[in-house]
N, C-alpha and C positions, 0 to 999 in steps of 0.2 A: 679382440679382433674386429672391431669397430676402428679401431685406430689403425691397423693394419691395412685394412682395406679403403680407408680414406686417401692414400695416395693414389694407387691406381684410378679411384673414382675421379679423381683431379685431372689427373692425366685423360682420361677419357672426356670428361666435361670439355676440356680445352681442345681436343680434338673434336668434338661436335661442335664447337663452336667455329672453328676454322671450316668445317664443312658447310656450316650454315653461310659464312661470308662467301666461301665460293660460289655456292647455289646463287644467293642473292645476286652476284656479281653475272652470272651467267641469265637470270631471269631480267636483269636490268637489260643486257645485249638483245635479250629478244624481244622487250618492249620498245626500247629503239628501233630497232627494224621493224616492227609491226607498226611503228607509227609512221615511220617513213614510208612504207609501202601505201599506207592508208593516205597519206597527204598526196603522193604521186599518183593514186587511183583515181582522184577525183580534181581534174585541174579547170580551172573556170574556163568559160566559153568565150572569153574575150583576149587572153594569153594564157601562153602554155606557163607549167611551175617550173621554176629552173631545180636545178638536179640538186639534192642535199648530201653532202658528204657524210660517211659511213660515221665520223665523229661528232659531227654539227652538235647534237644535242648536249654532248659534255661540254662545249665550248660556249655556250650560252652563258648570260650573268647568272642566270638562276641553276646551279648545276642540277645533273639528272639525279635519280633516285640512288642508282648506285654511287655517285660522288658526293651525296650529301652525309652529313653527321646523322645517325639514327640512335636515339636514345632509348635506351630500355632499361628495364629495372635488374640491376644487377650489384653484388657485392665488390667492395675493393679486394685486391688480390691478397694483401696481406690478412684482410679478415679470414679469409677462406684459408689461409695459409696456419693462422692461428689455432686453428680447430685440429691440425695435426702436432701433437706431442713434441716429436722432433725438432719441429721449427719453434715451438714454443720456449724450447730450452736456449735455443738461440736467442731469443728475446731476453729471457730471464739472465743471460750471460752479459749483456749491456746492462741490464739493471747492476747488477754485482759489480761491473767495472767503475759506476756512477758510486756505489756504496763504498769502492776502495778509493777513490777519488776524496770523498767526504773524510774518510778516516783518516787519508795521507793528510789532509788540510788540518785537522783536528790535533795528528800527531805534532806535526811540523811546529804548530801554534802553540802547543803545550811544553815542548822543547826549548822552543825558542823565547815565548812571551810568557811562559808558565801559566798558561790560562787556556780552558777549553773554549773556543768562541769561531763561528763560522761568519768569515768577513764577506761581504758582497760589495766590495768596491766597485768592480769591475761592472756588476748589475747595475747597480746605483747609477754609475757615470752613463751607462749605455741607454738607459730610460729617462735621462734627465730631462727638466722641462717638457714632459710628457703632456700637461694640460695645456701647454701651448701649442702643442703641434695636434691636441684633439680640437681645440677651438678653431685653429687653421682648417682640419680637416671639414667641418661644418660646413662653410660657404663651398668648398670642391664638392662635396657631395651634393649640396643642394643645385650647383649647378650642372652636374651630371644628370641629375633628376629631373629637372627644368627645362633645359636648354636645347638638349638632343630630340626630347619628345614633341616641345613645341615646335620646333624647326621643322620634324619631319609631318607635323601636321598640317603645318602651311605648306610644305611641298607636296603633299598629295592633292590637295585641292587644284587640282588641274585645270583651271578655268581661263581662257585667253583672254585678254585685255589688260588693262591698268589696276585691277585690283589684284590679278594673280601676278602682277611685277611687283607691286608694293607687299604681296605676301612673300614673297621670293625674297625680296630685299631685306625684310624685317626677319625671316629666317636664316639668312646670312649673317645681320646683324649679331641674333644669339648665338650662332656658332662663333663667330668671331670672339664675342664675349665671355663663353665659354671656354674658349681656346686659350684668352688670355687669362681668365681665374687658375686653368689648371696649368698652365706653362710659367706664370709669373709670379703670383702669390706665392707656391711653397717654395722655389727658388729663394726669393726676397726673404720669408720668414728663416728659411734653414740658414743662410748667410748671414743676414742681420742679427740674429740673436745665437748663431752658434751652435745649432741643436744637435746633439749628441747622434752618434748612427743609429740606436734604435728607434729614437723617435722621429729622426729622419724616416724609417721604413716606413711609418704610419702615412708619411705624405705621398712619399715615391709611389707605394703599391697603387693609393687612390688616382693618384696621376697618371701611371700607366695603364690601369685597369679602366679609369673613365677614357681615355683614347682609346683603347681597343675594342671598347664593346660595340658589337656589330650589330644592327638591326635589318630587318627585311625591307622590301620595298614600301610594303603597306605599313600604315601608320598602326601601331598598336595598341591595344586598350592601355589605361594607365596602371592596372593592376598587375596586369602582366609583365609590363615596362618595372614595374618597382620590384616584382618577383627576380626578374632576369638580373636586377642590379646586385641581388642579394645571393643569389644560388650560384655555385661553384663551375660555373661554365661561361665561356665567351660566345657562344654559339646561340645566338635568340629562336625561340621558338614561341608559339602562342600558348601552349601547353607543352609541359613535360610529364611523364611517367612520374608518378608520386606512391610512397609508399602509405600502407592504410592509416599508422600510427608513428607518433613520437616515442623512440627510448631514451628518455631523460638522463638515465645511468648510463647509457652508451655516452652521450652528449657529455655529461661530466668527466667520463673516463679519458676521454678524447683531449678535452682541455687539461685534465691533468698532465696527461702524456707530452702534451705540448709544452707546457710550463716546466716540466721535468727535462725535456729537450734543451730548454733555454739555460736552467742550471747547469746540465751536462756541458754545454757550449762554453758557459762561463768558467767552469772548472778547468776544462781543456784549453780555453785560450791563457788561463791565468797560470797553470802550472807548467805547460808546454810551450807555451810562446812568447809569454811577457819576459820571463829570466833569461830568454835567447837573444831576442831581438831589441829589448829595451835599452842595452850599452853597445848594440853593433855599429852604431855610428863611432863610436869612441875608440873603435880599433881601425887600423889602418887596412885599406880596402885590398883584398886580395881574391885571386879566383880559387885559391884552396877553401876560403871562407866563405864565398859565395856558394860554392858547389855543396859545400857540408852543412848550410844554412838549409837550403834547398832540401837535402836528404833527410834533414831532424825534421823539417815541416811536412814532409809527407804522411807520415800516422795522424798528427793532428789535422791536417788537410783534408782526408779522408774520412775522417771521423766527423768534422764538419760538414761533408757532403752528404752523409748518409744521417745525420741530425736534422739536416734543413729538409732532405725529402722527409724522413719520416714526421717531423713536427707541421710542415705545411702542405704538403700533397698528399699525407695520409690523416693526421690528426685534424689540423684545423678544417678542412676541405670536409672530412666526413662530420665533423661536428655540425657545420653549417648545414651540410647535406640534411642532416637527421631532425635537425630544427627544422627545416623547410620541408621535407618529406620528399627531398629530392631523389628519386629513384635509382639515376644512372650514377654509381659511385666508381666509373672506371677512369680516375684520375691517373693513372698511370698504369704499365704493362710490367713486364717481368724483365726490366733494363738488366738486371743483372745477370742474365743468362746470354744478353747479347755477344755475338760473335763478330760484329761490324759496327761500327760507328753511325752508318745509317739506319740502324737498327737502334742503335741506343738513342739516337735524336729523335725517332719517333716514338719511343716507350717511356721514355724517361719523364716527361710531362705531357700528358695526352692534353690536357685542357688546353695549354699554349699550342701544341702540334696542331690541336684540329683549328684554331682560328689562323693560323700561318698557312694551314693547306687549303682553307677556305677562302681566305681574304686577300691572302699574297700569291701562292703558288696557282690556283686556278684561275684568280683574276690575272696572273702574268701570263698563263697559258692563253686565255681568252683574248688578251690584247696582240699575241703573238701569232692568233690564228691557230693555235694546237703546235707550233713548230718550237724548237728551241727548247725543249725541256729544261736541259743543262743550264740554259740562262734564266729560267724561272727557278730554277733551285738555289742558283747563285743568289739571285734576289731576296731567298727565303732567308738563307746564309746573313746577307748583308742587314737586312732588317732585322733578325734574331742577336745578331753579334753587337750593331748598336744600342739597341734597346738594355742589353744585358751591361754594355759598358755604361751607357748612361744610369744605369740603378747603380752601379758600382761608384761610380763618379759622385753621384748626388748622395748616397750614404755616407762614405768616406770624406769627403769633403775636397777632394783633390782629384786630378785629371793623371791618370796613368795607366796609359792601353795596354795593360796586361791581358785582360779578360778578352779584349778587343783582337789582338794578335792572336792569341790561343784556341778563342772560337771561330775566327774568320780564316786564319790562314793554317794554323796546324787542324783545326777542326775540319776545314772544307777540305783539304789535301787529303785526311785521314777517311772523311767521309765518302770521297771517291775512289780509294786505294784499297780500304777496307768495305770492300760491299759486300750484300748477302750471298753471294755465292760462294763465300768464306764460310765455313761452318766447322766445327771441331771442337775439343777443348782447348787446343793451344791457341786458338784465336780468341777465345773468351780471356784465356790468360794474359794475353796480349792487350786488349783491351784493358783490363783491370791495373796492369802494370803502365798503362799511358793516362790512365785515371790518377793514380798514384802520384806518378811525376808531375801530371797537370796539377793536381790540387796541392802540390808541393811547392811547384813555382809560383801560384797565386800567392799563398799563405805567405811565403818567405818574402816575395818582393813587396805585397803590399804593406807586411807587418814594417820593412825596412822603411820604407817610403813614410808610413805613418810617423814613425819615432824620427825619422828625420826631420818633418817638418815642425815638429815640437822643438826639438833640439837647435834647429837651424832656421830662425824665422828670417822672413825676407826684411831686407833694409831698404829696399825699393820695388816698388809693386808694380809689373809691367806685365804684360800680356805673355811673353815670353818667358818670362820668369815664372808663372802661373802655370805653364805648360811645360816646363823643364823638370824631369823627376829632380827631387832634392836629394836623394840617395844618392846620387851619383857624384855629390860635391859635398856633400855635410859629414866632415872628420872633423871631429872634435879633440 
């Protein structure tokens, strides 16, 4: 009976939270109206107070209460769903799939080689030169820890005169050095030492996170800033809601699940992708072969999407949140129920969405005086698409703007075409169909380009040769 009632209880809890958010928005509007009336009721004696637009408070540099991220203690959605036996069975099915991959690998090795041994060549290659990546990560982290913090402390000491000018100049030098360390050092190490993809991920995530950490106008305390650098959010607050204790068994479980996802991804790539794309450059190009490769890559592509989501957005972030007693675990929402791409983009990665909304969308509206919301939304898509493309380019070691085109062009159009007014199961099926095809295109084209660059190395290094996809011309 307990399991039977948990499903309706979860639905009632979700509706209750939606009602609370609506009530919060209404209270915010009442507060804004009260502040406007209070300001206009007491004009100065020497000059009248100019009229305040109805939405002026939401256009200021510091957003109003209703527009700011509110942190509360709450579980991740998957942790709540795991309490329902029916959903746990789906989780067990994915574990069974991993067991099937392991059994298949052992059976093939036994038949072909006469021995039972799991080979992790792809895993070993992906994490090659990891110590070098970690050594490079240290100065990057120290730069993020010290340079922005000291620059902000110098900036807030606002006193006119030569001393203030020197402090501002010193702060600018610190930020310039910080930008150089984050922008030049990881690229130099990755290119010079030819780091493999997984080791590059260590550098690019520190590079991107170090560049997107946003602080308030006031100088934070060092302990608060240090906590902010490790806690799973990009929105700075002096304090966050904290849980009373650390569940170390929960931390170990999440790290183990993240490791299992890495092994799962290696099995998928080695069994479903490598045999297909490793020799594709040896065959003559045809539209039929390209379409078939995309269709073949849809299943491993959607598996990779789910594994990345579960490993990073759920396991990794929850493990760090638990170790730091960070209370707000809403790193994602029910994106799988989305019937529009606008809702999917808002719910897939709440951590990044909150940063884009606070520091790109709201700042864009503020610069445009609250007009042209479409332009501000387009700016969000542009920033997000460029950053995603840069991550792919850095990790894979080549420029092939598949992600940029899918995210900015196709995703942007679908965001405006499939809006929140579209509801119903048919729209959810359409969204999942688009996700399957999009993942298939990404996996197919990136795998083809990866092997083409190994089979057909450049004879002459030029800018256009580096920018031109090698898979278009590589036919052995």
